[in-house]
C-alpha positions, 0 to 999 in steps of 0.5 A, a space after each residue: 489215209 484219204 478220207 478228209 474230216 468234214 466240217 462239223 467234225 472239224 468243229 468237234 475237234 477243235 472246241 474238244 481240244 479247246 475245252 481241255 485247254 486254252 490255246 492260242 492259234 499256232 498251237 491248237 493248229 499243230 494238235 489238230 494236225 496230230 490227228 488229222 491231215 489238215 492245213 493252218 489255213 482250214 483251222 483259222 476259218 474254223 476258229 473264226 467260225 465258232 467265235 462268230 457263234 459264240 462257241 469261244 471267246 478270246 483274248 491276247 496275252 503278250 509273248 516275246 513282244 508280239 501278242 498270241 490270240 487265245 481261245 477258250 470255250 465257251 458254256 454254248 461251245 461246251 453244249 454244242 461240243 456235248 450235241 457233236 459227240 453225240 452225233 458222232 457216236 450215233 453215226 459212229 456205231 451205225 458205220 461201226 454196223 455196216 463194216 461189221 457186216 463186210 467182215 
């Protein structure tokens, strides 16, 4: 598919995945990529932006001699995810109506 995911929806996708489970960067990146055509390098700026806005917090955990940085959604992040989800359903309904007229 040639459509690109918009930054706000990518934020929502990342928050959704983190809401379901505490994930570290690499695993999170691979999960996002299982849904959307985005590069690893696109995910890390999203994570930094979400952390700066206090939508996620991080903690490090040792793994095989290295640290993995895990991401956890905050209450602010949960509220933002709900807002993005609501915006998506409104937008999706409008696209469905428009495209339904083309049948």
